[in-house]
C-alpha positions as CSV (number, residue, x, y, z in Angstrom):
1,M,79.5,117.8,87.1
2,G,77.8,118.9,90.3
3,L,76.5,117.5,93.5
4,Y,72.8,117.9,93.9
5,S,71.4,117.6,97.4
6,C,67.8,118.0,98.3
7,R,65.4,117.5,101.1
8,G,62.0,115.9,100.5
9,Q,60.5,115.9,97.0
10,S,62.6,117.6,94.4
11,S,60.9,120.1,92.1
12,K,60.5,119.3,88.4
13,T,62.8,122.3,87.7
14,Y,65.5,121.1,90.1
15,V,65.5,117.6,88.6
16,H,65.4,119.0,85.0
17,E,68.4,121.3,85.7
18,A,70.4,118.3,87.2
19,V,69.7,116.2,84.1
20,V,70.6,119.0,81.7
21,D,73.9,119.5,83.7
22,Y,74.7,115.8,83.5
23,L,73.9,115.6,79.8
24,R,76.5,118.2,79.0
25,E,79.2,115.6,79.7
26,P,77.5,112.3,79.6
27,K,78.9,110.0,82.2
28,P,77.4,107.3,84.4
29,L,75.2,109.0,87.0
30,T,74.6,107.6,90.4
31,V,71.9,108.8,92.8
32,C,72.6,108.0,96.4
33,F,69.4,108.3,98.4
34,V,68.8,108.6,102.1
35,G,65.1,108.7,103.1
36,D,62.5,107.5,105.5
37,W,60.9,104.1,105.0
38,D,57.3,105.3,105.0
39,P,54.7,106.0,102.3
40,S,56.1,109.5,101.5
41,G,59.7,108.6,101.9
42,R,59.4,105.7,99.5
43,S,57.6,107.9,96.9
44,V,60.7,110.3,96.6
45,P,63.0,107.9,94.8
46,R,60.3,106.7,92.4
47,S,59.5,110.3,91.5
48,V,63.1,111.4,91.1
49,V,64.1,108.4,88.9
50,E,60.9,108.7,86.8
51,R,61.6,112.4,86.2
52,M,65.3,111.9,85.5
53,E,64.6,109.2,82.9
54,R,61.9,111.3,81.3
55,Y,64.0,114.4,81.1
56,G,67.0,112.5,80.0
57,N,65.1,111.0,77.0
58,G,66.9,107.7,77.5
59,Q,70.4,109.3,77.4
60,L,71.2,108.9,81.1
61,D,73.3,106.0,82.3
62,L,71.5,106.1,85.7
63,A,72.1,104.0,88.8
64,F,70.1,104.4,91.9
65,R,71.3,103.4,95.4
66,Q,69.2,103.4,98.5
67,I,71.8,104.1,101.2
68,A,69.3,104.4,104.1
69,V,66.7,103.5,105.2
70,T,66.9,100.2,103.4
71,A,64.6,97.2,103.3
72,D,67.3,95.3,105.2
73,D,67.3,98.0,107.9
74,V,63.6,97.7,108.4
75,R,63.6,93.9,108.3
76,S,66.4,93.8,110.9
77,G,64.1,95.4,113.5
78,Q,67.0,97.2,115.2
79,F,65.7,100.7,114.5
80,T,62.8,102.5,116.2
81,S,59.7,102.4,114.1
82,H,56.3,104.0,114.3
83,Y,52.9,103.3,112.8
84,V,52.2,104.3,109.2
85,N,49.7,106.9,108.2
86,T,47.3,104.8,106.1
87,A,45.6,108.0,104.9
88,D,48.8,109.0,103.1
89,V,48.1,109.1,99.3
90,N,51.2,106.9,98.8
91,F,50.1,104.2,101.2
92,R,48.7,101.7,98.7
93,R,51.9,101.7,96.7
94,Y,54.0,101.6,99.9
95,E,52.0,98.6,101.1
96,H,52.6,96.7,97.9
97,E,56.4,97.5,98.0
98,C,56.6,96.4,101.7
99,R,54.8,93.1,101.0
100,A,57.1,92.4,98.0
101,E,60.0,93.0,100.4
102,G,58.5,90.8,103.1
103,I,58.0,93.8,105.4
104,D,55.0,94.7,107.6
105,P,53.5,97.7,105.8
106,M,52.1,99.1,109.1
107,G,55.6,100.0,110.4
108,A,57.9,102.8,109.2
109,V,61.4,103.8,110.0
110,E,62.8,107.4,109.8
111,V,66.3,108.2,108.9
112,E,66.8,109.7,112.3
113,A,66.6,106.2,113.8
114,L,70.1,105.5,112.3
115,S,73.0,106.8,114.3
116,P,74.9,109.7,112.8
117,G,78.0,107.5,112.7
118,L,76.3,104.7,110.8
119,L,74.8,107.2,108.3
120,R,78.2,108.9,107.8
121,R,79.8,105.5,107.2
122,R,77.2,104.5,104.7
123,L,77.5,107.7,102.7
124,S,81.3,107.6,102.8
125,D,81.3,104.0,101.6
126,A,78.8,104.8,98.9
127,I,80.8,107.7,97.6
128,E,84.2,105.9,97.9
129,A,82.7,103.0,95.9
130,L,82.1,105.5,93.0
131,I,85.7,106.7,92.9
132,D,87.9,104.8,90.4
133,D,91.2,106.1,91.6
134,V,91.3,107.1,95.3
135,A,94.9,108.3,95.1
136,A,94.1,110.6,92.2
137,W,90.9,111.8,94.0
138,N,92.9,112.6,97.1
139,Q,95.6,114.4,95.1
140,L,92.9,116.5,93.3
141,S,91.2,117.3,96.7
142,R,94.5,118.6,98.1
143,A,95.1,120.7,95.0
144,E,91.6,122.2,95.2
145,Q,92.2,123.0,98.9
146,T,95.5,124.8,98.0
147,E,93.7,126.7,95.2
148,R,90.9,127.8,97.6
149,E,93.5,129.0,100.1
150,L,95.4,130.9,97.3
151,L,92.2,132.5,96.1
152,Q,91.1,133.5,99.6
153,N,94.6,135.1,100.2
154,L,94.4,136.9,96.9
155,H,90.9,138.2,97.7
156,T,92.0,139.5,101.1
157,R,95.0,141.3,99.5
158,V,93.0,142.9,96.7
159,S,90.3,143.9,99.2
160,E,92.9,145.5,101.5
161,A,94.5,147.3,98.5
162,L,91.2,148.7,97.4
163,R,90.4,149.9,101.0
164,H,93.8,151.5,101.2
165,E,93.3,153.2,97.9
166,S,90.0,154.6,98.9
167,G,91.4,155.9,102.2
168,A,89.4,153.5,104.4
169,P,91.1,152.0,107.4
170,P,92.5,148.5,107.1
171,T,90.6,145.6,108.5
172,K,92.1,143.4,111.2
């Protein structure tokens, strides 16, 4: 299984490839989303979930988690907001969502309004909540780091041997 990270709207091909990858070894799938609370930002999760469900033909066990910016963030009033572009093609749907959440649809909050520390904590908490056995996860992470170091060392040695064999001067 992979980690798929994107910025803005994901292409149909990108989402399709992610779904195909997850269907190879069907397991529960969680999408953690960080996006602006504005008409375009709110359209991204709808689009991604709709495409994933369509491409997965009902075979995905999909959970979606809005990590930031959440309705609670907007309602709290603690983050800098700005006026919404009412000419955005997504505005009507956004307005309906805001009203359903008890939020003024004329305001928007960008992810950048959250401090990097808060955003990191939220992402870390969301990821850790998905890990069943933290001790096993940490052990696996250490083993992967050791393997990466071993492979890097092997690569360096083989490269040096090939350079030596070709008569090229060794690198420092």
